[in-house]
C-alpha positions in Angstrom: -13.8 20.0 -38.1 -15.5 16.8 -36.9 -19.0 16.1 -38.1 -22.1 16.0 -35.8 -22.2 12.2 -36.1 -18.6 11.9 -34.8 -19.3 14.3 -31.9 -22.4 12.4 -30.9 -20.5 9.1 -31.0 -17.7 10.5 -28.9 -20.2 11.9 -26.3 -21.9 8.5 -26.1 -18.6 6.8 -25.6 -17.6 9.2 -22.8 -21.0 8.6 -21.1 -20.5 4.9 -21.2 -17.0 5.4 -19.6 -18.6 7.6 -17.0 -21.0 4.9 -16.0 -18.1 2.4 -15.6 -16.1 4.8 -13.5 -19.1 5.6 -11.3 -19.8 1.9 -10.8 -16.2 1.2 -9.9 -16.2 4.1 -7.4 -19.2 2.6 -5.6 -17.7 -0.8 -5.5 -14.4 0.6 -4.2 -16.2 2.6 -1.5 -18.1 -0.5 -0.4 -14.9 -2.6 -0.2 -13.0 0.3 1.5 -15.5 0.3 4.4 -14.8 -3.4 5.1 -11.0 -3.0 4.6 -11.0 0.0 6.9 -12.8 -1.8 9.6 -10.3 -4.7 9.4 -7.3 -2.4 9.7 -8.8 -0.4 12.5 -9.4 -3.6 14.4 -5.9 -4.9 13.6 -3.8 -1.9 14.5 -4.3 -2.0 18.3 -3.3 -5.7 18.4 -0.1 -5.0 16.3 0.8 -1.9 18.4 0.3 -3.8 21.7 2.3 -6.7 20.5 5.1 -4.3 19.7 5.0 -2.9 23.2 5.0 -6.4 24.8 7.9 -7.4 22.5 9.9 -4.4 23.5 9.2 -5.0 27.2 10.4 -8.7 27.0 13.3 -8.1 24.6 14.7 -5.3 26.8 15.3 -7.9 29.5 17.3 -10.4 27.5 20.5 -10.3 25.5 19.8 -9.7 21.8 22.3 -12.5 20.9 20.1 -15.1 22.6 17.6 -15.2 19.7 18.5 -15.3 16.0 15.7 -12.8 15.1 17.2 -10.2 17.3 20.8 -10.7 16.3 22.3 -7.7 14.4 24.8 -9.0 11.8 27.8 -7.1 10.6 27.4 -5.7 7.1 30.0 -6.5 4.5 30.5 -7.0 0.8 28.6 -10.3 0.9 25.6 -8.9 2.9 22.3 -9.3 1.2 18.9 -7.7 1.8 15.5 -9.2 1.2 13.1 -6.4 0.2 9.4 -7.3 0.4 7.3 -5.0 -1.8 3.5 -4.9 -1.4 1.6 -3.6 -4.4 -1.9 -4.1 -5.8 -3.0 -6.7 -8.3 -5.0 -4.2 -10.3 -4.6 -0.7 -11.7 -7.0 2.3 -12.1 -5.9 3.5 -8.6 -4.0 6.7 -9.4 -0.4 6.7 -8.2 -0.9 3.9 -5.6 1.2 1.2 -7.4 3.6 3.7 -8.9 4.6 5.2 -5.5 5.3 1.9 -3.8 7.2 0.5 -6.8 9.3 3.6 -7.1 10.1 3.5 -3.3 11.1 -0.1 -3.6 13.2 0.4 -6.7 15.0 3.4 -5.2 15.8 1.4 -2.1 17.2 -1.5 -4.1 19.2 0.6 -6.6 20.4 2.9 -3.8 21.6 0.2 -1.5 25.3 -0.6 -1.4 24.6 -4.3 -0.8 22.9 -6.7 -3.2 19.2 -7.3 -2.8 16.7 -9.9 -3.6 13.0 -9.3 -3.8 9.8 -10.7 -2.3 7.0 -9.4 -4.5 3.4 -9.3 -3.4 0.9 -8.1 -6.0 0.8 -8.5 -9.7 1.8 -4.9 -10.5 5.1 -5.2 -8.5 5.7 -8.7 -10.0 5.3 -7.5 -13.6 7.5 -4.4 -13.1 10.5 -6.0 -11.4 10.5 -9.3 -13.2 10.4 -7.6 -16.6 13.5 -5.6 -15.6 15.5 -8.6 -14.5 15.6 -8.1 -10.7 16.5 -11.1 -8.6 13.2 -12.5 -7.0 13.1 -14.9 -4.1 9.3 -15.4 -4.0 6.1 -13.8 -5.3 2.5 -13.8 -4.3 -0.3 -12.6 -6.6 -4.1 -12.7 -6.2 -4.1 -12.8 -2.4 -6.1 -9.6 -2.0 -9.2 -11.1 -3.5 -9.7 -13.1 -0.3 -7.0 -11.8 2.1 -6.5 -14.3 5.0 -4.1 -14.6 8.0 -2.6 -17.7 6.3 -1.2 -15.5 3.6 0.7 -13.4 6.1 2.0 -16.6 7.8 3.2 -18.0 4.5 5.1 -14.8 3.6 6.5 -14.5 7.1 7.8 -18.0 7.0 9.6 -17.4 3.8 11.2 -14.2 5.1 12.1 -15.7 8.5 13.6 -18.9 6.9 15.8 -16.8 4.6 17.0 -14.7 7.5 17.7 -17.6 10.0 19.4 -19.7 7.3 21.8 -16.9 6.5 20.5 -16.4 3.0 19.9 -12.7 3.8 21.2 -10.5 6.6 18.3 -8.0 6.6 14.6 -8.0 5.6 12.8 -4.8 4.6 9.1 -4.2 4.1 7.8 -1.6 1.6 4.1 -0.9 1.5 1.4 1.8 1.4 0.0 2.7 4.8 -3.6 3.9 5.0 -3.9 7.3 6.5 -7.2 8.5 5.2 -9.4 8.2 2.1 -7.3 11.0 0.4 -3.9 10.1 1.8 -1.7 7.0 1.5 1.8 7.0 2.8 4.6 4.8 1.5 6.4 3.1 4.4 9.9 1.4 4.3 10.4 -0.5 7.5 13.0 -2.9 8.7 11.4 -6.2 9.6 14.4 -8.4 10.4 16.4 -8.3 12.6 13.8 -6.9 15.0 14.6 -3.2 15.0 16.1 -1.9 18.2 13.8 1.2 18.0 10.8 -0.9 19.2 12.8 -2.1 22.2 14.1 1.4 23.0 10.6 2.8 22.8 9.3 0.2 25.3 12.2 1.0 27.6 11.4 4.7 27.4 7.7 4.1 28.2 8.8 2.0 31.2 11.0 4.8 32.5 8.2 7.4 32.0 5.7 5.1 33.8 8.1 4.6 36.7 8.6 8.4 37.0 4.9 9.0 37.1 4.5 6.2 39.7 7.2 7.7 41.8 5.6 11.2 41.7 2.3 9.7 42.7 4.0 8.0 45.7 3.1 4.5 44.5 5.3 1.5 44.5 7.1 0.6 41.3 5.7 -2.5 39.7 8.1 -5.1 38.3 6.9 -8.0 36.1 7.6 -11.7 36.7 7.8 -13.8 33.6 6.8 -17.4 33.4 8.4 -19.0 31.6 11.6 -17.0 31.4 11.8 -14.1 28.8 14.1 -16.1 26.4 11.4 -18.8 26.1 8.7 -16.2 25.6 10.6 -14.7 22.8 10.7 -18.0 21.0 6.9 -17.8 20.7 6.5 -14.1 20.5 9.0 -13.1 17.9 7.7 -15.3 15.0 4.2 -14.2 15.8 5.4 -10.6 15.8 6.7 -11.0 12.2 3.4 -12.5 11.1 1.4 -9.7 12.7 3.6 -7.0 11.1 3.2 -8.6 7.6 -0.5 -9.1 8.2 -0.8 -5.4 9.2 1.1 -4.3 6.0 -1.2 -6.4 3.8 -4.3 -4.9 5.5 -2.9 -1.4 5.3 -2.1 -1.8 1.6 -5.5 -3.3 0.9 -7.4 -0.4 2.5 -5.0 2.1 0.8 -5.7 0.5 -2.6 -9.4 0.8 -2.3 -9.1 4.4 -1.0 -6.8 5.3 -4.0 -9.1 3.6 -6.5 -12.2 5.3 -5.1 -10.5 8.7 -5.3 -9.2 8.0 -8.8 -12.6 6.8 -10.1 -14.4 9.9 -8.5 -11.9 12.2 -10.3 -12.5 10.3 -13.5 -16.2 10.6 -13.2 -16.0 14.4 -12.6 -13.6 14.7 -15.6 -16.1 12.8 -17.7 -18.9 15.2 -16.8 -16.7 18.2 -17.7 -15.7 16.5 -21.0 -19.3 15.7 -21.9 -20.2 19.4 -21.2 -17.4 20.7 -23.4 -18.2 18.3 -26.2 -21.9 19.1 -26.0 -21.1 22.8 -26.2 -18.8 22.3 -29.2 -21.4 20.1 -30.9 -24.0 22.8 -30.5 -21.7 25.3 -32.0 -21.0 23.0 -34.9 -24.7 22.4 -35.4 -25.5 26.1 -35.2 -22.8 26.9 -37.7 -24.2 24.2 -40.1 -27.7 25.7 -39.7 -26.4 29.2 -40.3 -24.5 28.0 -43.4 -27.6 26.3 -44.8 -29.7 29.4 -44.2 -27.2 31.6 -46.0 -27.1 29.1 -48.9 -30.9 29.2 -49.2 -31.0 33.0 -49.0 -28.2 33.3 -51.6 -30.0 30.9 -53.9 -33.3 32.8 -53.6 -31.5 36.1 -54.3 -29.8 34.5 -57.4 -33.2 33.4 -58.8 -34.5 37.0 -58.5 
């Protein structure tokens, strides 16, 4: 049975830990508000760019631009997998989920893969286990800037255009709500046909609504021609998608950290309560034992 001094020392230690977790929760909540504002402001731009890309790309042959070209897969095909994790821990299963998803994709793929690692946790995990790494970025979430997305996009685009890889995948945590973060595995290059097909479907639906309303169908004129527009649009699309993934991951990290620290603070309160109750029982037992010893001694003297 631990002594009263040991129990008091343990309670004091738990209280100190509780103060730290409470402070970390408040800091994460403050940073989450700013990160959430950035991702909410960035999503409409990324979504609209995807619609514009689909509208333009549906009017040109996919073989006219290297970022649209779908290459045949074979034994020599290679995939670049960009995995976005956090630089820090104490965020529940945030890092574990995205690292697990990336590792499952790499080990389950029938083609060799090389990794682009963003975040210290992903870098430490995959480098320690001997995976092939093309590039790594750590510490960018302290001051997340658009230049960081441009640098990562250039590395991925150069590897794809030069033929070093035949496909680029992006693995990151998408911010859904404070309580929910969803791991996303998206194809970044070549530009997935789904975005183009979705734009075409929207165009068909809009044309049907226009016809029912008795209005003239609107066709767009492009200046310059769509192929030249793609030369400017596609590289920026890649940058925007990576920037969105970084913003989503940053907001998801702070949400996960805030939730984890809130849970830790509540668990600390429960532990303090149970330790205090146990300490009171130990002290009561000690007092009772001393009283019995005094009474037994008095009776022996009689």
